GUVO-189893 format. One line per 2 residues: their letters; for each residue x, y, z of N, C-alpha, C. Coordinates in Angstrom, 2 decimals. Atoms other than C-alpha are relative to their C-alpha. Layout:
! residues N
A) X,Y,Z,X,Y,Z,X,Y,Z; ...
END
This chain:
! residues 165
XX) 0.45,1.08,-0.87,5.62,69.85,-63.03,1.15,-0.44,0.90; -1.04,0.41,-0.93,7.54,68.81,-59.93,0.39,-1.45,-0.24
XX) -0.48,1.38,0.12,9.68,65.72,-60.11,-0.40,-0.77,1.24; 0.34,0.81,-1.18,8.63,62.86,-57.84,1.15,0.00,1.00
XX) -0.99,0.06,-1.06,10.43,62.80,-54.50,0.39,-1.45,0.19; -0.51,1.36,-0.19,12.62,59.73,-54.20,-0.73,-1.00,-0.89
XX) 0.66,0.91,0.93,10.85,58.23,-57.20,-1.45,-0.30,0.32; 1.40,0.24,-0.36,7.43,58.36,-55.50,-0.92,0.72,-0.97
XX) 1.01,-0.66,0.81,4.43,59.12,-57.64,-0.90,0.81,0.91; 0.93,-0.83,-0.78,1.82,61.65,-56.55,-0.98,-0.88,0.78
XX) 0.95,0.90,-0.67,-0.57,58.78,-55.72,0.61,-0.65,1.22; -0.65,0.62,-1.14,2.00,57.22,-53.42,0.17,1.02,1.13
XX) -0.18,-1.03,-1.02,2.70,60.52,-51.62,-1.32,0.40,0.64; 1.33,-0.39,-0.49,-1.03,61.25,-51.24,-1.00,-1.13,-0.23
XX) 0.88,1.15,0.27,-2.73,57.87,-51.07,-1.45,0.23,0.41; 1.36,-0.22,-0.48,-5.80,59.31,-49.35,-0.75,1.05,-0.82
XX) 0.67,-0.98,0.84,-6.60,61.83,-52.09,-1.24,-0.64,-0.62; 1.23,0.52,0.58,-10.16,61.43,-53.36,0.10,0.00,-1.52
XX) 0.03,0.03,1.46,-10.54,60.31,-56.94,-1.26,0.71,-0.48; 1.13,-0.75,0.55,-13.11,61.90,-59.28,-1.35,-0.56,0.44
XX) 1.27,0.61,-0.41,-15.86,59.41,-58.43,-0.29,0.27,1.47; 0.18,-0.27,-1.42,-15.29,59.87,-54.70,-0.38,1.48,0.22
XX) 0.34,-1.43,-0.10,-15.39,63.67,-55.13,-1.44,0.26,-0.41; 1.40,-0.16,0.44,-18.71,63.37,-56.99,-0.97,-0.43,1.08
XX) 0.83,0.40,-1.13,-20.09,61.65,-53.91,0.16,0.98,1.15; -0.30,-0.79,-1.18,-18.40,63.81,-51.30,-0.48,1.45,-0.10
XX) 0.36,-1.42,0.10,-19.06,67.33,-52.62,-1.48,0.29,0.28; 1.41,-0.24,-0.37,-22.88,67.07,-52.50,-0.28,-0.25,1.49
XX) 0.18,0.25,-1.44,-22.62,65.63,-48.98,0.40,1.25,0.78; -0.47,-1.22,-0.69,-20.60,68.65,-47.84,-1.03,1.11,-0.16
XX) 0.94,-1.09,0.27,-23.00,71.06,-49.48,-1.30,-0.20,0.78; 1.26,0.30,-0.69,-26.06,69.34,-48.01,0.12,0.23,1.51
XX) -0.11,-0.13,-1.46,-24.77,69.17,-44.43,0.31,1.43,0.42; -0.21,-1.41,-0.31,-23.75,72.83,-44.60,-1.29,0.79,-0.15
XX) 1.19,-0.80,0.30,-26.99,74.14,-46.09,-1.23,-0.38,0.82; 1.22,0.42,-0.70,-29.65,72.06,-44.31,-0.18,0.69,1.35
XX) 0.20,-0.70,-1.28,-29.01,73.48,-40.82,-0.33,1.48,-0.17; 0.30,-1.42,0.23,-29.07,77.01,-42.24,-1.46,0.20,-0.37
XX) 1.41,-0.10,0.41,-32.46,76.45,-43.88,-0.91,-0.29,1.18; 0.81,0.34,-1.17,-33.87,74.77,-40.77,0.04,1.13,1.03
XX) -0.12,-1.13,-0.92,-32.53,77.61,-38.62,-0.91,1.15,-0.40; 0.76,-1.15,0.47,-34.15,80.27,-40.77,-1.49,-0.21,0.23
XX) 1.43,0.26,-0.15,-37.57,78.64,-40.73,-0.41,0.03,1.48; 0.34,0.03,-1.42,-37.55,77.98,-36.97,0.12,1.39,0.63
XX) -0.14,-1.35,-0.54,-36.26,81.48,-36.18,-1.16,0.89,-0.43; 1.11,-0.81,0.51,-38.91,83.08,-38.39,-1.31,-0.32,0.70
XX) 1.29,0.43,-0.56,-41.76,81.06,-36.89,-0.07,0.07,1.51; 0.08,0.08,-1.48,-40.83,80.60,-33.22,1.19,0.63,0.72
XX) -1.12,-0.67,-0.63,-37.59,82.52,-32.60,1.02,-0.93,0.62; -0.89,1.02,-0.57,-35.49,79.41,-32.00,0.87,-0.57,-1.10
XX) -0.84,0.61,1.03,-32.47,78.08,-33.86,-0.08,-1.53,0.07; 0.14,1.45,0.12,-32.23,74.46,-34.97,0.76,-0.75,1.08
XX) -0.79,0.68,-1.02,-29.49,73.49,-32.50,-0.73,-0.03,1.34; 0.74,-0.05,-1.26,-31.58,74.62,-29.54,-1.31,-0.80,-0.10
XX) 1.18,0.83,0.22,-34.68,73.01,-31.03,0.36,-1.48,0.20; -0.43,1.39,-0.14,-32.75,69.72,-31.23,0.21,-0.37,1.47
XX) -0.18,0.25,-1.43,-31.81,70.02,-27.55,-1.36,-0.18,0.68; 1.34,0.13,-0.58,-35.46,70.57,-26.62,-0.65,-1.33,-0.39
XX) 0.55,1.29,0.45,-36.48,67.55,-28.71,0.61,-1.15,0.79; -0.67,1.06,-0.78,-33.89,65.40,-26.92,-0.56,-0.06,1.41
XX) 0.55,-0.04,-1.36,-35.20,66.55,-23.55,-1.45,-0.48,0.01; 1.41,0.43,0.08,-38.81,65.95,-24.66,-0.10,-1.51,-0.13
XX) 0.03,1.45,0.19,-37.91,62.37,-25.51,0.31,-0.79,1.25; -0.31,0.71,-1.23,-36.98,61.54,-21.93,-1.26,-0.62,0.59
XX) 1.12,0.74,-0.57,-39.23,58.99,-20.30,-0.58,0.75,1.19; 0.73,-0.65,-1.10,-41.84,60.53,-18.00,0.46,1.44,0.24
XX) -0.44,-1.38,-0.17,-40.42,64.01,-18.64,1.19,0.14,0.91; -1.14,-0.03,-0.90,-37.34,63.10,-16.63,1.12,0.88,-0.51
XX) -1.14,-0.85,0.32,-34.13,65.06,-16.59,1.13,-0.84,-0.59; -1.17,0.62,0.60,-30.96,64.28,-18.51,1.22,0.74,0.53
XX) -1.20,-0.68,-0.48,-27.50,64.96,-17.14,0.60,0.81,-1.14; -0.64,-0.87,0.99,-25.57,67.70,-18.89,1.04,-0.78,-0.79
XX) -1.00,0.81,0.70,-22.82,65.20,-19.73,-0.65,-0.86,-1.07; 0.70,0.86,0.96,-25.26,62.83,-21.40,-0.61,0.82,-1.13
XX) 0.60,-0.87,1.02,-27.04,65.65,-23.21,1.06,0.51,-0.97; -1.10,-0.46,0.86,-23.72,67.00,-24.53,0.43,-1.12,-0.94
XX) -0.40,1.14,0.82,-22.81,63.52,-25.77,-1.02,-0.25,-1.10; 1.07,0.26,0.97,-26.17,63.00,-27.50,-0.05,1.11,-1.04
XX) 0.11,-1.15,0.90,-26.18,66.50,-29.00,1.27,0.21,-0.83; -1.25,-0.19,0.71,-22.57,66.24,-30.15,0.60,1.38,0.23
XX) -0.51,-1.32,-0.34,-21.67,69.47,-28.37,1.01,-0.10,1.14; -0.88,-0.07,-1.16,-18.88,70.41,-26.02,-0.86,0.40,1.19
XX) 0.77,-0.37,-1.21,-20.00,70.90,-22.43,-0.20,1.52,0.07; 0.14,-1.46,-0.09,-19.33,74.65,-22.68,-1.05,0.52,-1.01
XX) 1.01,-0.44,0.98,-21.41,75.05,-25.88,-1.39,-0.40,0.46; 1.29,0.44,-0.51,-24.20,72.99,-24.36,-0.44,0.89,1.16
XX) 0.33,-0.85,-1.15,-24.06,75.04,-21.16,-0.53,1.36,-0.46; 0.45,-1.28,0.54,-24.40,78.25,-23.17,-1.43,-0.14,-0.57
XX) 1.33,0.22,0.58,-27.40,76.81,-25.07,-1.05,-0.20,1.10; 0.94,0.24,-1.10,-29.05,75.59,-21.86,-0.26,1.29,0.75
XX) 0.20,-1.30,-0.64,-28.49,79.02,-20.28,-1.08,0.78,-0.74; 0.94,-0.74,0.83,-30.39,80.60,-23.17,-1.41,-0.59,0.11
XX) 1.31,0.66,-0.09,-33.22,78.03,-23.01,-0.61,0.18,1.39; 0.48,-0.18,-1.37,-33.45,78.38,-19.24,-0.49,1.44,0.21
XX) 0.43,-1.40,-0.12,-33.65,82.20,-19.47,-1.38,0.23,-0.60; 1.30,-0.14,0.66,-36.65,81.80,-21.76,-1.09,-0.83,0.68
XX) 0.98,0.79,-0.74,-38.33,79.41,-19.34,-0.35,-1.33,-0.63; 0.31,1.24,0.72,-38.20,76.38,-21.66,0.69,-1.22,0.59
XX) -0.78,1.08,-0.60,-35.70,74.31,-19.65,0.29,0.40,1.44; -0.47,-0.28,-1.36,-34.85,73.99,-15.99,1.16,-0.93,0.31
XX) -1.19,0.74,-0.39,-31.53,72.87,-14.60,-0.11,-0.31,1.48; 0.05,0.40,-1.41,-31.35,70.93,-11.36,1.22,-0.86,0.32
XX) -1.04,0.92,-0.44,-28.82,68.99,-9.30,-0.55,-1.41,-0.04; 0.42,1.41,0.06,-28.92,65.24,-9.67,0.13,-0.65,1.37
XX) 0.05,0.80,-1.21,-29.96,63.38,-6.55,1.06,0.31,1.05; -0.97,-0.10,-1.08,-27.16,62.76,-4.07,1.23,0.81,-0.40
XX) -1.19,-0.72,0.46,-24.38,64.28,-6.21,-0.40,1.39,-0.48; 0.43,-1.37,0.32,-25.08,68.02,-6.14,0.88,0.65,-1.06
XX) -0.89,-0.57,1.02,-22.14,68.64,-8.52,-0.48,-0.34,-1.41; 0.47,0.42,1.31,-23.88,66.83,-11.38,-1.32,0.70,-0.30
XX) 1.20,-0.73,0.39,-26.42,68.98,-13.18,-0.76,-0.78,-1.07; 0.84,0.58,1.02,-29.33,67.81,-15.24,-0.92,1.08,-0.54
XX) 0.93,-0.96,0.61,-31.78,69.56,-17.53,-1.28,-0.73,-0.33; 1.31,0.56,0.34,-35.47,68.97,-18.07,-0.84,1.07,-0.69
XX) 0.91,-0.89,0.71,-38.10,70.48,-20.32,-1.09,0.49,0.96; 1.08,-0.57,-0.80,-40.60,72.80,-18.65,-1.30,-0.10,-0.79
XX) 1.26,-0.03,0.75,-44.30,72.96,-19.56,0.03,1.04,-1.13; -0.12,-1.01,1.06,-43.52,76.16,-21.51,0.86,-0.51,-1.16
XX) -0.83,0.60,1.03,-40.81,74.26,-23.36,-0.79,-0.99,-0.85; 0.87,0.94,0.74,-43.33,71.56,-24.30,-0.97,0.76,-0.90
XX) 0.89,-0.82,0.82,-45.72,74.25,-25.53,0.73,0.55,-1.22; -0.79,-0.50,1.12,-42.97,75.75,-27.67,0.23,-1.09,-1.04
XX) -0.22,1.10,0.94,-42.21,72.35,-29.20,-1.27,-0.31,-0.79; 1.26,0.22,0.72,-45.89,71.88,-30.06,-0.21,1.05,-1.08
XX) 0.11,-1.08,0.98,-45.77,75.22,-31.86,1.03,-0.16,-1.12; -1.10,0.08,0.97,-42.42,74.58,-33.59,-0.05,-1.27,-0.84
XX) -0.04,1.29,0.70,-42.95,70.95,-34.60,-0.60,0.04,-1.40; 0.54,-0.01,1.37,-45.26,71.60,-37.58,0.92,0.71,-1.00
XX) -0.94,-0.72,0.86,-42.74,74.09,-39.01,1.16,-0.91,-0.37; -1.16,0.87,0.21,-39.88,71.65,-38.57,-0.36,-1.20,-0.87
XX) 0.43,1.18,0.76,-41.79,68.64,-39.89,-0.22,0.36,-1.47; 0.23,-0.44,1.38,-42.88,70.58,-43.00,1.32,0.19,-0.73
XX) -1.32,-0.21,0.62,-39.27,71.56,-43.70,0.68,-1.34,-0.30; -0.64,1.31,0.20,-38.01,68.00,-43.27,-0.66,-0.73,-1.16
XX) 0.70,0.65,1.12,-40.69,66.67,-45.59,0.38,0.65,-1.32; -0.26,-0.73,1.24,-40.11,69.37,-48.20,1.44,-0.19,-0.49
XX) -1.40,0.00,0.40,-36.31,69.24,-48.19,0.65,-1.37,-0.07; -0.68,1.29,-0.09,-35.46,65.63,-47.38,-0.88,-1.17,-0.44
XX) 0.80,1.20,0.22,-38.35,63.18,-47.56,-0.79,0.00,-1.31; 0.85,-0.02,1.19,-40.71,64.27,-50.34,0.73,-0.16,-1.32
XX) -0.68,0.20,1.28,-38.08,64.45,-53.11,0.44,-1.45,-0.26; -0.47,1.38,0.12,-37.24,60.77,-52.47,-1.16,-0.98,-0.11
XX) 0.97,1.10,0.03,-39.13,57.62,-53.33,0.11,-0.77,1.32; -0.07,0.84,-1.20,-39.90,55.14,-50.56,1.30,-0.82,0.00
XX) -1.23,0.80,0.11,-37.01,53.00,-51.82,1.23,0.86,0.31; -1.13,-0.88,-0.25,-34.61,55.96,-51.78,0.08,0.41,1.47
XX) 0.00,-0.31,-1.43,-35.68,56.87,-48.24,0.62,-1.15,0.79; -0.58,1.18,-0.65,-34.86,53.33,-47.15,1.50,-0.08,-0.22
XX) -1.43,0.01,0.30,-31.49,53.54,-48.89,0.73,1.08,0.81; -0.62,-1.10,-0.76,-30.72,56.91,-47.28,0.09,-0.38,1.47
XX) -0.01,0.41,-1.41,-31.68,55.59,-43.86,1.07,-1.06,0.24; -1.01,1.06,-0.13,-29.50,52.52,-44.39,1.42,0.55,-0.07
XX) -1.32,-0.60,0.15,-26.53,54.58,-45.54,0.37,0.81,1.24; -0.30,-0.83,-1.16,-26.77,57.07,-42.68,0.16,-0.84,1.27
XX) -0.14,0.90,-1.14,-27.27,54.28,-40.15,1.37,-0.67,0.00; -1.32,0.62,0.14,-24.09,52.71,-41.46,1.13,0.99,0.31
XX) -1.04,-1.02,-0.19,-22.10,55.98,-41.34,0.01,0.62,1.39; 0.13,-0.72,-1.27,-23.38,57.43,-38.07,0.89,-0.54,1.13
XX) -0.87,0.47,-1.10,-21.50,55.12,-35.65,1.44,0.47,-0.12; -1.37,-0.47,0.18,-18.13,56.08,-37.14,0.16,1.46,0.34
XX) -0.04,-1.44,-0.28,-18.91,59.79,-36.94,-0.18,0.23,1.50; 0.25,-0.14,-1.44,-20.27,59.44,-33.41,1.23,-0.40,0.80
XX) -1.18,0.48,-0.71,-17.22,57.47,-32.29,1.17,0.98,-0.14; -1.11,-0.94,0.23,-14.91,60.14,-33.75,-0.13,1.28,0.81
X) 0.18,-1.23,-0.81,-16.38,62.88,-31.51,0.84,-0.04,1.26
END
């Protein structure tokens, strides 16, 4: 065993180390956030040929009021993607006819994206697959009380994660 440096204990040198109880909380979180997107990807790819990240982008665009467009900067922020990763995803969605990119009003340098009618049709086809997966994997195993707790916990954690992007 190494001797403490300058009389410091291991806890003093590594004050941010997780204790056993914290690890029991953290390890399932890691596993869940790694596995869920993989499962959602597989189901969406099998059913409609679309991965979950691109599905999420389409959902964000579908949520725009009156089918309006969203700037690429805003979409990247909402999606939690770099502009280059978002641009690559939008390129793919545009090639398939599900999204169209346009210049924003007076500033031709600012691009926006909007869902096309074909994109809306795809979402109508994909939504039942996605909803079934969410119910099966996340909602159905929980009681109503646990769902409320999960929502409360995630609502509390999300601002910190969002701010750290």
